[in-house]
SENU-46560 format. One line per field, with one value per residue (C-alpha): x, y, z. Coordinates in Angstrom, 1 decimal. Layout:
// SENU-46560
x [X | ...]
y [Y | ...]
z [Z | ...]
***
This chain:
// SENU-46560
x [-49.9 | -46.8 | -46.0 | -44.6 | -46.2 | -44.4 | -46.6 | -45.5 | -44.1 | -41.9 | -40.5 | -39.4 | -37.8 | -35.9 | -34.3 | -32.6 | -30.7 | -29.3 | -28.4 | -26.3 | -25.2 | -24.1 | -22.4 | -20.3 | -19.4 | -18.7 | -16.2 | -14.7 | -13.8 | -12.2 | -10.3 | -9.0 | -5.0 | -4.7 | -2.9 | -6.1 | -8.4 | -5.8 | -4.9 | -8.4 | -9.3 | -6.6 | -6.7 | -10.6 | -10.0 | -7.9 | -7.8 | -4.8 | -2.8 | 0.5 | -0.9 | -2.2 | 0.9 | 2.5 | -0.1 | 0.4 | 3.7 | 4.0 | 0.9 | 3.1 | 6.1 | 4.9 | 4.1 | 6.9 | 10.5 | 11.2 | 14.0 | 12.1 | 8.6 | 7.9 | 5.1 | 4.5 | 0.9 | 0.3 | -2.6 | -4.2 | -1.2 | 1.4 | 3.2 | 3.4 | 5.9 | 6.9 | 9.1 | 9.8 | 12.9 | 16.2 | 16.3 | 17.9 | 18.5 | 15.1 | 12.4 | 8.8 | 6.2 | 2.6 | -0.2 | -2.5 | -5.7 | -9.9 | -12.5 | -10.7 | -9.1 | -5.1 | -4.3 | -0.3 | 2.4 | 3.7 | 7.7 | 8.7 | 13.2 | 14.9 | 17.7 | 16.8 | 14.5 | 10.2 | 9.2 | 5.7 | 3.8 | 5.3 | 4.0 | 0.9 | 0.8 | 1.6 | -0.8 | -3.5 | -3.3 | -2.8 | -6.6 | -7.7 | -5.5 | -7.4 | -10.4 | -9.0 | -6.6 | -8.9 | -10.5 | -7.2 | -6.2 | -10.0 | -10.1 | -6.9 | -7.6 | -10.5 | -7.5 | -5.6 | -8.2 | -9.5 | -5.4 | -4.6 | -5.5 | -7.5 | -5.9 | -2.8 | -2.4 | -0.3 | -1.0 | -3.2 | -3.9 | -5.0 | -2.6 | -0.2 | -1.8 | -1.6 | 2.2 | 2.8 | 1.5 | 3.7 | 6.7 | 6.1 | 5.8 | 9.3 | 10.7 | 10.2 | 10.9 | 14.1 | 15.3 | 15.2 | 15.3 | 12.4 | 12.0 | 8.7 | 9.1 | 5.5 | 6.1 | 3.0 | 2.8 | 2.9 | 0.3 | -1.5 | -4.6 | -2.9 | -2.6 | -6.0 | -7.4 | -5.2 | -5.3 | -8.1 | -8.5 | -7.7 | -3.9 | -4.2 | -4.8 | -2.2 | 0.7 | -0.7 | 0.0 | 3.0 | 4.5 | 4.0 | 5.7 | 8.7 | 8.5 | 9.0 | 12.2 | 13.6 | 12.6 | 14.2 | 12.7 | 12.4 | 11.0 | 7.4 | 4.9 | 1.5 | -0.7 | -1.5 | -4.4 | -5.4 | -1.9 | 0.3 | 2.5 | 4.0 | 6.9 | 8.6 | 12.0 | 13.2 | 16.5 | 17.3 | 18.2 | 17.3 | 20.6 | 19.1 | 15.6 | 16.4 | 18.7 | 15.8 | 13.1 | 15.5 | 15.9 | 11.8 | 12.1 | 14.3 | 11.9 | 9.2 | 10.4 | 11.2 | 7.7 | 6.4 | 2.4 | 2.5 | -1.0 | -1.7 | 1.6 | 2.3 | 3.2 | 1.9 | 4.8 | 5.1 | 7.5 | 7.3 | 7.9 | 9.0 | 9.3 | 11.4 | 11.1 | 13.1 | 11.0 | 12.1 | 11.6 | 8.4 | 7.0 | 2.8 | 2.2 | 0.0 | 3.0 | 5.2 | 2.8 | 2.4 | 6.1 | 6.6 | 3.3 | 4.9 | 8.2 | 5.8 | 4.5 | 7.7 | 9.3 | 6.3 | 5.8 | 9.9 | 9.3 | 8.1 | 10.1 | 12.6 | 13.1 | 12.7 | 14.1 | 11.7 | 12.0 | 11.2 | 7.5 | 7.5]
y [-36.8 | -36.3 | -32.8 | -30.5 | -31.8 | -29.3 | -26.8 | -22.8 | -22.9 | -26.1 | -24.1 | -20.8 | -23.2 | -24.9 | -21.3 | -20.8 | -23.9 | -23.3 | -19.9 | -21.1 | -23.6 | -21.4 | -19.3 | -22.2 | -23.2 | -19.9 | -20.2 | -22.7 | -21.9 | -18.4 | -20.2 | -22.9 | -23.1 | -25.6 | -24.2 | -24.9 | -22.6 | -20.0 | -19.3 | -19.0 | -17.2 | -14.9 | -14.9 | -13.6 | -10.5 | -8.8 | -7.6 | -6.2 | -8.3 | -7.6 | -8.6 | -11.6 | -12.5 | -12.2 | -14.1 | -17.2 | -16.8 | -17.1 | -19.8 | -21.8 | -21.5 | -22.5 | -26.1 | -26.7 | -24.6 | -23.4 | -20.4 | -18.2 | -17.4 | -15.7 | -14.4 | -12.5 | -11.1 | -9.1 | -6.8 | -4.5 | -2.2 | -3.0 | -5.7 | -7.6 | -9.1 | -9.9 | -12.0 | -13.9 | -15.1 | -15.7 | -18.7 | -21.8 | -24.7 | -26.5 | -25.1 | -25.7 | -23.4 | -23.7 | -21.2 | -20.2 | -20.3 | -20.7 | -21.1 | -20.6 | -17.4 | -16.2 | -15.2 | -15.6 | -17.6 | -18.8 | -20.4 | -21.9 | -22.6 | -23.8 | -26.2 | -29.5 | -31.1 | -31.2 | -34.5 | -35.8 | -35.3 | -31.3 | -31.1 | -32.2 | -29.8 | -26.8 | -27.4 | -27.8 | -24.6 | -22.9 | -24.0 | -21.6 | -19.5 | -18.7 | -17.7 | -15.2 | -14.3 | -13.6 | -11.4 | -9.2 | -9.1 | -8.0 | -5.1 | -4.2 | -3.6 | -1.7 | 0.4 | 0.4 | 1.9 | 4.6 | 6.2 | 5.1 | 8.1 | 5.6 | 6.9 | 7.2 | 4.6 | 6.2 | 7.2 | 10.6 | 13.7 | 11.5 | 9.2 | 12.5 | 13.4 | 10.4 | 10.2 | 14.3 | 13.2 | 10.3 | 11.4 | 14.2 | 12.5 | 10.4 | 13.6 | 14.9 | 11.9 | 10.3 | 14.2 | 12.3 | 14.6 | 14.7 | 16.4 | 17.3 | 18.6 | 19.2 | 19.6 | 20.7 | 20.6 | 23.5 | 24.5 | 21.9 | 23.6 | 24.7 | 20.9 | 19.5 | 22.3 | 21.8 | 17.9 | 17.1 | 15.6 | 11.4 | 13.4 | 15.2 | 11.8 | 10.1 | 12.6 | 12.3 | 8.9 | 9.0 | 11.8 | 9.3 | 6.6 | 9.8 | 9.8 | 6.5 | 6.0 | 8.9 | 8.7 | 6.0 | 2.9 | 4.3 | 7.8 | 7.9 | 9.5 | 11.2 | 12.6 | 15.9 | 16.9 | 18.4 | 17.9 | 18.4 | 15.6 | 15.2 | 13.2 | 12.9 | 11.8 | 10.4 | 10.8 | 13.9 | 17.6 | 20.7 | 19.9 | 16.7 | 17.8 | 20.0 | 17.0 | 14.8 | 17.2 | 18.7 | 14.9 | 14.9 | 17.7 | 16.0 | 12.9 | 15.1 | 16.7 | 14.2 | 13.0 | 12.6 | 11.5 | 11.1 | 12.6 | 12.7 | 14.4 | 16.4 | 15.4 | 16.6 | 17.2 | 19.8 | 21.1 | 21.0 | 23.5 | 22.2 | 24.0 | 21.9 | 22.0 | 20.5 | 20.1 | 21.7 | 21.0 | 21.1 | 21.9 | 20.6 | 18.6 | 21.9 | 24.6 | 22.4 | 22.0 | 25.4 | 26.1 | 23.2 | 24.8 | 28.4 | 27.6 | 26.1 | 29.0 | 31.2 | 28.7 | 29.5 | 32.6 | 33.6 | 32.0 | 28.3 | 25.0 | 25.1 | 24.4 | 26.7 | 25.7 | 26.8 | 29.6 | 29.7 | 31.2 | 33.4]
z [12.6 | 14.7 | 15.7 | 18.5 | 22.0 | 23.8 | 25.7 | 25.4 | 28.7 | 28.0 | 25.1 | 26.6 | 28.9 | 26.2 | 25.2 | 28.4 | 28.3 | 24.5 | 25.6 | 28.6 | 26.5 | 23.9 | 26.6 | 27.6 | 24.3 | 23.8 | 26.4 | 26.1 | 22.7 | 23.7 | 26.9 | 24.2 | 24.5 | 21.3 | 18.6 | 15.8 | 18.0 | 18.8 | 14.5 | 14.2 | 16.9 | 16.6 | 11.9 | 12.5 | 14.1 | 11.7 | 8.2 | 7.6 | 5.8 | 7.2 | 10.5 | 9.6 | 8.3 | 11.4 | 13.7 | 11.4 | 11.6 | 15.1 | 15.4 | 12.9 | 14.6 | 18.0 | 16.5 | 13.8 | 13.2 | 10.3 | 8.9 | 7.4 | 5.6 | 2.7 | 1.2 | -1.6 | -3.6 | -6.7 | -5.1 | -8.0 | -9.4 | -5.9 | -5.3 | -1.9 | 0.0 | 3.3 | 5.2 | 8.7 | 9.6 | 8.2 | 5.3 | 4.7 | 2.0 | 2.9 | 1.0 | 0.8 | -1.3 | -1.7 | -3.9 | -2.6 | -4.2 | -3.4 | -5.1 | -8.8 | -7.2 | -6.3 | -3.7 | -3.1 | -2.6 | 0.5 | 1.0 | 3.8 | 4.5 | 6.8 | 7.4 | 7.8 | 5.5 | 6.0 | 6.9 | 5.4 | 8.8 | 9.1 | 5.7 | 6.3 | 9.6 | 7.5 | 5.0 | 7.7 | 9.2 | 5.5 | 5.6 | 8.6 | 7.4 | 3.2 | 3.9 | 6.1 | 3.9 | 1.3 | 2.9 | 3.8 | 0.3 | -0.6 | 1.7 | 1.2 | -2.9 | -1.5 | 0.7 | -2.3 | -5.0 | -2.0 | -2.8 | -6.2 | -9.3 | -11.8 | -14.6 | -14.1 | -11.6 | -8.8 | -5.3 | -5.2 | -2.9 | -0.1 | 0.2 | 0.2 | 2.6 | 4.6 | 3.3 | 5.1 | 8.2 | 8.3 | 7.7 | 9.8 | 12.8 | 11.5 | 11.1 | 14.7 | 16.6 | 14.6 | 13.2 | 9.5 | 6.4 | 4.2 | 1.1 | -1.3 | -4.4 | -6.2 | -10.7 | -12.4 | -16.4 | -18.0 | -20.5 | -20.0 | -20.9 | -24.7 | -25.0 | -24.3 | -26.8 | -29.7 | -29.2 | -27.4 | -23.6 | -24.9 | -25.9 | -23.0 | -20.6 | -22.7 | -21.3 | -17.7 | -18.0 | -19.6 | -17.3 | -14.3 | -15.9 | -16.0 | -12.7 | -11.7 | -13.8 | -12.5 | -8.8 | -6.7 | -5.4 | -1.7 | -3.0 | -3.0 | -6.2 | -6.5 | -8.6 | -6.3 | -8.8 | -12.7 | -13.9 | -10.6 | -9.6 | -6.4 | -5.1 | -1.8 | -0.9 | 2.1 | 3.6 | 1.0 | 1.4 | -1.4 | -3.2 | -3.5 | -4.0 | -6.5 | -8.8 | -8.7 | -9.5 | -12.7 | -13.4 | -13.6 | -15.9 | -18.4 | -18.4 | -19.1 | -21.6 | -23.4 | -23.7 | -27.1 | -27.8 | -31.8 | -32.6 | -36.5 | -38.5 | -35.0 | -31.3 | -28.1 | -25.5 | -22.6 | -20.2 | -16.3 | -13.2 | -9.9 | -6.5 | -3.8 | -0.5 | 3.0 | 5.6 | 8.2 | 12.3 | 13.4 | 10.1 | 10.0 | 6.8 | 5.4 | 6.6 | 4.4 | 1.5 | 1.8 | 1.5 | -1.9 | -3.1 | -3.0 | -4.7 | -7.7 | -8.4 | -8.3 | -11.1 | -13.0 | -12.5 | -13.5 | -16.8 | -16.2 | -17.4 | -14.0 | -10.3 | -7.7 | -3.5 | -1.7 | 1.3 | 4.8 | 5.4 | 7.7]
***
């Protein structure tokens, strides 16, 4: 019967040789400067969708000229769009699918027509991109879930904390104005006690929808906790904040949830605080919270502008 006739000494001496060969292959791979090896290496090093697409655009541009790259995908409850470069009249489009799942659409445009050889090269490079792209999309969904309120499908308090820190940093570097609105539903416990928590949840969802409709595309809305919501307004002062807060309160006042022969409805109180220079996120949030408390203490269903807390 045939078998492995190598002695233990021969087998042990073969292992270092295989390790040397592996090391040499690894060095050749990491030092290779051809477009395929470079793209493979770079896209395997990140789970950031934006970074990944930037790498692909850069490496593709080294192979063939293009004017603009646009990638679009619906990730959970949010639309993700990545754009690089300027467009042109000639275009090629790709639906990015893997194992029956869709991972977005990618378009390339430029001034001259794409040749068959160029289209073949694009498709080959997209084949390298697709697995890292799937991983990045899945990671983005996990991140989104961690920062999203499951009931209202808007960002949660953790997302608000991150946004406050970001805007404080931007404000200190560039002097941009940011205004924070805290909005709390009045007597919401009475709604739950009278109509039940299912109706209360419907009101919370309707409130999130009202916030979306009462704010601009560049504004950010959050569920701060319970029946409390927050809105961050970039490039806005206290006057702007007061106007938005009043618009939000009016939209919430118009909410009607049918419940048998009655309708559940609520009002809201709001506190508005424009960030002061060098103010920390905690201090900024505390001023907005104090303004909200004063709105409630003043009779509810009103807006109060924050004062400086010494």
